[in-house]
C-alpha positions as CSV (number, residue, x, y, z in Angstrom):
1,M,103.1,21.3,73.2
2,R,106.3,19.5,72.2
3,L,109.0,20.5,74.6
4,T,112.8,20.0,74.1
5,D,114.9,18.6,77.0
6,E,116.0,22.1,77.8
7,E,112.4,23.4,77.9
8,K,111.4,20.5,80.2
9,A,114.3,21.4,82.5
10,M,113.1,24.9,82.6
11,R,109.6,23.8,83.5
12,A,111.0,21.5,86.2
13,G,112.8,24.5,87.8
14,E,116.3,23.1,87.1
15,L,117.3,26.5,85.6
16,G,115.9,28.7,88.3
17,E,112.5,30.1,89.4
18,P,112.3,33.0,86.8
19,R,112.7,30.6,83.9
20,R,110.3,28.1,85.5
21,W,107.7,30.8,85.7
22,A,108.5,32.0,82.2
23,I,108.2,28.6,80.4
24,T,105.1,27.7,82.4
25,H,103.4,31.0,81.4
26,Q,104.4,30.4,77.7
27,V,103.1,26.8,77.7
28,A,99.7,28.1,78.9
29,V,99.7,30.8,76.1
30,G,100.9,28.3,73.5
31,E,98.2,25.7,74.4
32,F,95.5,28.4,74.3
33,F,96.5,29.2,70.7
34,D,97.2,25.5,69.7
35,A,100.9,26.1,69.2
36,A,102.7,22.8,68.4
37,D,106.0,23.9,69.9
38,F,108.3,26.9,70.5
39,V,110.3,29.0,68.1
40,A,113.6,30.7,69.0
41,V,113.6,34.5,69.1
42,S,116.5,36.9,68.7
43,Q,115.2,39.7,70.8
44,A,112.3,40.8,73.1
45,H,110.6,44.1,73.5
46,V,109.0,44.4,77.0
47,M,106.0,46.7,77.8
48,A,106.5,47.6,81.4
49,D,105.1,51.1,82.1
50,T,104.1,51.6,85.7
51,E,100.6,52.8,84.9
52,S,99.8,49.3,83.6
53,L,102.0,47.5,86.1
54,G,100.7,49.2,89.3
55,E,102.0,48.2,92.7
56,A,101.1,44.5,92.2
57,G,103.0,44.3,88.9
58,V,106.1,46.0,90.2
59,C,106.0,43.6,93.3
60,F,105.8,40.7,90.9
61,L,108.8,41.9,88.9
62,E,110.8,42.5,92.1
63,G,110.0,39.0,93.3
64,L,111.4,37.4,90.1
65,A,114.3,39.8,90.1
66,G,115.3,38.6,93.6
67,A,116.5,35.3,92.2
68,P,120.3,34.6,92.1
69,E,122.0,36.6,89.3
70,P,122.6,33.7,86.8
71,E,119.0,32.5,87.1
72,R,117.4,35.9,86.4
73,R,119.5,37.1,83.5
74,V,117.7,37.4,80.1
75,R,118.9,35.0,77.4
76,V,118.4,37.2,74.4
77,P,118.7,41.0,74.1
78,A,115.6,42.6,75.7
79,I,114.6,46.2,75.4
80,T,111.8,48.3,76.9
81,D,108.8,50.2,75.6
82,P,108.2,53.7,76.8
83,R,108.1,54.3,80.6
84,G,105.5,56.4,82.3
85,I,107.8,59.0,83.8
86,D,110.6,61.3,82.5
87,F,112.3,62.3,85.7
88,A,113.5,65.6,84.2
89,V,110.0,66.9,83.5
90,Y,107.4,64.9,85.4
91,R,106.6,67.6,88.0
92,R,105.9,70.1,85.1
93,L,103.3,67.6,83.7
94,G,101.5,67.2,87.1
95,Q,102.8,63.7,87.9
96,S,103.4,62.8,91.5
97,V,106.4,61.8,93.6
98,A,104.7,58.5,94.3
99,M,104.5,57.8,90.5
100,A,108.2,58.5,90.2
101,A,109.0,56.3,93.1
102,L,107.1,53.4,91.6
103,E,108.9,54.0,88.3
104,R,112.3,53.8,89.9
105,R,111.4,50.4,91.5
106,A,110.3,49.1,88.1
107,I,113.5,50.3,86.5
108,A,115.6,48.6,89.2
109,A,113.8,45.3,88.8
110,L,114.1,45.3,85.0
111,T,117.7,46.2,85.1
112,A,118.4,43.3,87.5
113,F,117.1,41.0,84.7
114,G,119.6,42.5,82.3
115,V,116.9,44.3,80.3
116,L,118.2,47.3,78.3
117,M,116.2,50.4,79.3
118,T,115.7,51.8,75.8
119,D,112.3,53.2,76.7
120,T,111.0,53.4,73.1
121,C,108.1,52.2,70.9
122,I,110.2,53.1,67.8
123,N,113.0,50.7,68.5
124,Y,112.9,49.7,64.8
125,Q,114.0,53.3,64.0
126,T,116.5,53.7,66.8
127,V,117.9,50.5,68.2
128,M,118.3,47.2,66.3
129,A,115.7,46.6,63.6
130,P,115.1,42.9,62.9
131,L,115.5,41.4,59.4
132,R,113.0,39.6,57.2
133,G,112.2,36.2,58.6
134,E,113.7,37.0,62.0
135,H,111.5,35.8,64.9
136,V,111.1,38.3,67.7
137,A,108.8,38.8,70.7
138,Y,107.6,42.4,70.7
139,G,105.0,43.9,73.1
140,D,104.1,47.3,71.6
141,T,101.4,46.9,68.9
142,G,102.8,49.7,66.8
143,A,106.3,48.1,66.8
144,V,104.8,44.6,66.1
145,I,102.9,45.8,63.0
146,Y,105.8,47.8,61.7
147,V,108.4,44.9,61.9
148,N,105.9,42.3,60.7
149,S,104.9,44.4,57.7
150,V,107.6,46.8,56.6
151,L,110.6,44.7,57.7
152,G,109.1,41.1,57.3
153,A,110.2,40.0,60.7
154,R,107.8,37.7,62.7
155,S,106.1,38.6,66.0
156,N,102.7,38.4,67.7
157,F,101.4,41.0,70.0
158,E,103.1,39.8,73.2
159,G,101.7,40.9,76.5
160,G,104.1,42.3,79.1
161,P,104.5,39.0,81.0
162,S,104.8,37.1,77.7
163,A,107.6,39.4,76.4
164,L,109.5,39.1,79.6
165,A,109.1,35.4,79.5
166,A,110.4,35.3,76.0
167,A,113.5,37.3,77.1
168,L,114.1,34.8,79.9
169,T,113.6,31.6,77.8
170,G,114.8,32.8,74.4
171,R,111.7,31.5,72.7
172,T,108.0,32.1,72.2
173,P,105.0,29.8,71.2
174,R,104.9,29.1,67.5
175,Y,101.5,30.4,66.4
176,A,99.8,33.1,64.3
177,Y,102.3,35.4,62.7
178,H,105.2,33.1,63.3
179,L,103.6,30.8,60.7
180,A,103.7,31.5,57.0
181,G,100.0,30.5,56.5
182,C,98.7,33.2,58.9
183,R,100.6,35.9,57.0
184,R,98.5,35.7,53.8
185,A,96.3,38.6,52.9
186,T,92.6,38.3,53.7
187,R,91.2,41.8,52.9
188,R,91.9,44.1,50.0
189,F,91.8,47.9,49.8
190,R,92.6,50.3,46.9
191,L,93.5,53.9,47.3
192,A,92.4,56.6,44.9
193,A,95.1,59.0,46.2
194,A,98.0,58.8,48.7
195,P,97.6,60.5,52.1
196,R,99.3,63.9,52.2
197,D,100.7,64.0,55.7
198,L,101.1,61.9,58.9
199,S,97.6,62.7,60.2
200,E,96.1,61.4,57.0
201,W,98.3,58.3,57.1
202,G,96.9,57.7,60.5
203,A,93.4,58.3,59.3
204,L,93.9,55.8,56.6
205,G,95.1,53.3,59.2
206,G,92.0,54.0,61.2
207,I,89.7,53.5,58.2
208,V,91.3,50.2,57.3
209,G,91.5,49.0,60.9
210,Q,87.8,49.6,61.5
211,A,87.0,47.7,58.4
212,C,89.1,44.7,59.5
213,G,88.3,44.7,63.2
214,S,90.2,41.5,63.9
215,Y,93.7,40.4,64.9
216,W,93.4,37.6,62.3
217,K,92.7,39.9,59.3
218,V,95.6,40.8,57.0
219,P,94.8,43.8,54.7
220,A,96.5,44.4,51.4
221,I,96.5,48.1,50.4
222,E,96.9,48.8,46.7
223,G,97.1,51.9,44.6
224,L,100.2,53.7,45.9
225,A,102.3,55.1,43.1
226,E,105.2,56.3,45.4
227,I,106.9,54.7,48.3
228,P,106.0,56.4,51.6
229,G,108.6,57.1,54.2
230,S,109.2,55.3,57.5
231,D,107.2,57.8,59.5
232,A,104.2,57.5,57.2
233,L,104.1,53.8,57.6
234,K,104.8,54.1,61.3
235,H,101.6,56.3,61.8
236,F,99.6,54.1,59.4
237,G,100.5,50.9,61.2
238,A,100.1,52.3,64.7
239,A,96.6,53.5,63.8
240,L,95.7,50.2,62.0
241,A,96.7,48.2,65.1
242,S,94.9,50.6,67.4
243,F,91.6,50.8,65.6
244,G,91.6,47.2,64.3
245,S,93.9,45.1,66.4
246,V,95.7,44.3,63.1
247,A,99.2,42.9,63.4
248,L,100.3,42.7,59.7
249,F,99.5,44.5,56.4
250,H,100.8,44.3,52.9
251,M,101.5,47.1,50.4
252,P,102.5,45.4,47.1
253,G,105.9,46.6,45.9
254,I,106.5,48.4,49.2
255,T,106.4,46.1,52.2
256,A,108.6,43.1,52.7
257,E,106.3,40.3,51.6
258,E,104.1,39.7,48.6
259,A,100.4,40.0,49.2
260,V,99.5,36.4,48.7
261,F,95.8,35.7,49.3
262,A,94.4,32.5,50.8
263,G,92.2,31.6,47.8
264,V,90.6,34.0,45.3
265,P,91.4,37.6,46.1
266,P,88.3,39.5,47.3
267,E,87.1,42.6,45.5
268,P,89.0,45.7,46.7
269,V,87.3,48.3,48.9
270,P,87.9,51.8,47.5
271,I,89.2,54.5,49.8
272,G,89.5,58.1,48.5
273,P,90.3,61.6,49.8
274,A,86.6,62.1,50.9
275,D,86.9,59.1,53.2
276,I,90.0,60.4,54.8
277,A,88.5,63.9,55.1
278,A,85.4,62.4,56.8
279,F,87.6,60.5,59.3
280,L,89.4,63.6,60.2
281,G,86.1,65.5,60.4
282,R,85.0,63.2,63.2
283,Y,87.6,64.8,65.4
284,A,87.2,68.4,64.3
285,A,86.3,71.0,67.0
286,P,87.1,74.5,65.5
287,G,87.0,77.3,68.0
288,D,87.3,75.1,71.1
289,K,89.7,76.3,73.8
290,L,92.8,74.2,73.5
291,D,94.4,72.8,76.6
292,V,97.2,70.5,75.4
293,V,98.9,69.6,72.1
294,V,100.7,66.2,72.1
295,F,103.2,64.9,69.5
296,A,103.6,61.2,70.5
297,A,102.1,57.7,70.0
298,P,104.4,56.7,68.3
299,Q,107.4,58.6,69.7
300,L,108.8,61.0,67.2
301,S,111.7,60.3,64.8
302,L,114.5,62.8,64.4
303,Y,112.8,64.0,61.1
304,E,109.6,64.6,63.0
305,I,111.5,66.5,65.8
306,A,113.0,68.7,63.1
307,A,109.6,69.4,61.7
308,V,108.2,70.4,65.1
309,A,111.2,72.7,65.6
310,G,110.7,74.3,62.2
311,A,107.0,74.9,62.8
312,L,107.7,76.5,66.2
313,D,110.7,78.6,65.3
314,G,110.2,82.2,66.5
315,R,106.8,81.6,68.0
316,Q,105.3,81.4,71.5
317,I,102.7,78.9,72.6
318,H,99.6,80.4,74.1
319,P,99.9,80.6,78.0
320,D,96.7,78.5,78.4
321,T,98.0,75.7,76.2
322,T,100.7,73.1,76.9
323,V,102.7,71.4,74.1
324,I,104.3,68.0,74.8
325,V,106.8,66.4,72.4
326,A,107.7,62.8,73.3
327,T,110.6,60.9,71.8
328,S,113.1,58.1,72.6
329,P,116.2,58.8,74.6
330,E,118.4,58.2,71.6
331,I,116.5,60.8,69.5
332,K,116.4,63.2,72.4
333,H,120.2,63.0,72.7
334,A,120.5,63.7,68.9
335,A,118.0,66.5,69.1
336,D,119.9,68.1,72.0
337,R,123.2,67.8,70.1
338,M,121.7,69.4,67.0
339,G,120.1,72.3,68.8
340,L,116.5,71.1,67.9
341,T,115.5,70.7,71.6
342,V,116.4,74.2,72.5
343,R,114.5,75.6,69.5
344,I,111.4,73.7,70.5
345,E,111.6,74.6,74.2
346,A,112.2,78.3,73.3
347,S,108.5,78.3,72.4
348,G,107.4,77.0,75.8
349,A,107.0,73.4,74.7
350,V,108.1,70.4,76.8
351,V,110.4,67.8,75.2
352,A,110.1,64.5,77.1
353,Q,112.2,61.4,76.5
354,G,111.5,57.8,77.1
355,I,107.7,58.2,77.6
356,C,104.6,58.1,75.5
357,F,101.6,60.2,76.6
358,Y,98.9,57.6,77.0
359,Q,101.3,55.5,79.1
360,S,102.1,58.4,81.4
361,Y,99.0,58.5,83.7
362,A,97.1,60.5,81.1
363,R,93.9,60.7,83.1
364,E,95.6,61.8,86.3
365,I,97.6,64.6,84.6
366,A,94.4,65.8,82.9
367,E,92.8,66.1,86.3
368,A,95.9,67.7,87.8
369,N,96.1,70.3,85.0
370,G,92.4,70.7,84.1
371,W,92.9,69.5,80.6
372,T,90.0,68.4,78.4
373,R,90.6,69.4,74.8
374,L,93.7,67.8,73.2
375,M,95.1,68.1,69.7
376,T,97.5,65.8,68.0
377,N,98.6,64.5,64.6
378,S,98.5,60.9,65.8
379,A,95.3,58.9,64.9
380,K,96.4,56.3,67.4
381,L,96.4,58.8,70.2
382,V,92.9,60.2,69.5
383,N,91.6,56.6,69.5
384,I,93.1,55.7,72.9
385,L,92.5,59.0,74.7
386,G,88.7,58.8,74.5
387,G,88.9,56.3,77.2
388,Y,90.9,58.7,79.4
389,G,88.3,61.5,79.3
390,Y,89.9,63.7,76.6
391,R,88.1,65.3,73.7
392,S,90.7,65.0,71.0
393,S,91.2,66.7,67.7
394,L,93.3,65.2,64.8
395,A,95.1,67.4,62.4
396,R,98.4,67.9,60.5
397,L,101.4,69.0,62.5
398,E,101.4,72.5,61.2
399,R,97.7,73.1,62.2
400,C,98.4,71.7,65.6
401,V,101.2,74.2,66.1
402,D,99.1,77.1,64.8
403,S,96.4,76.1,67.2
404,A,98.8,75.9,70.1
405,V,100.0,79.4,69.4
406,A,96.4,80.7,69.1
407,G,95.2,78.8,72.2
408,K,92.2,77.3,70.4
409,V,91.5,74.7,67.8
410,L,91.8,76.2,64.3
């Protein structure tokens, strides 16, 4: 890779050990992907949940954070993905004191770097959304696909160490979705009808993602007569990234960039209501005892929080069922102020901030609480939780709430 004089100084350790580690890591990543050089980034989004970090990862962060203050400070604004613990509710969820202690150590280390503890995967809805053409270094796949596609910013899927390295150096290797040539459409899909709710948008993302199945595929989705909302595209993109490892999609006339194909456009793959119904049917389990309902992955927007509050108003959750609603600290604060939180919690539900369910020791809390059957309106979540031992059902928000009140999958 071509290095500037400043980058060479970083690699030589002249700007401190944290930046020496960071640029060395980034050069290794860049050489693996045949990057010619680096590109400056305006912000970084660090995935640093303690379930993924473990003791070794937290010790690694603490080691770097022990450098002198000027050497360890991030060079560009850096924010965090959801944590694993909400200290206000973790004991109710069956998480342990040891988990909380590890979380506090991770927070202290990240804060020492100057990382802003935003604790959200919907930073594009709550913090500082990047603009078209802006290069960023984002870790969460749902955030990456949203800003790449809907906003037209440029990011690859950055692993936790890579995102932290980008924050420390202010740059990232120039490869893949930082390059215009990689952003051209390669697959084509045509909808017969638009999805009707967020679970169907997630199902559509799952269908397209499974058809693509590659980080290097860029689908174009045609046939939408109306512009979907931010939450619809959020659920679609999160599922598309989860089921297919896809980092960018185009919707002509809706997303930020034109769906320019590399060569002759392929024939479109049709997707209709029957395909979406069949996808949802894979996760149906009517009559099963329901242990837990989760609204998360991605964290909920204020509009989604209001929808949950409306669906739960005046109702009580079945005593054998737990309902968890996860959102960002910013949205939680707004929900508190507007009276939405108290309306949700009056039903017996738990409103958690700064976490996302699958990053919160999902297997351990299932064992602690005896949970098996889970219900959600997030396609991304049902895809991930199979690996944690859950049997998951996917349905619209209102049906999830009705099921939680009944104590069984409806």
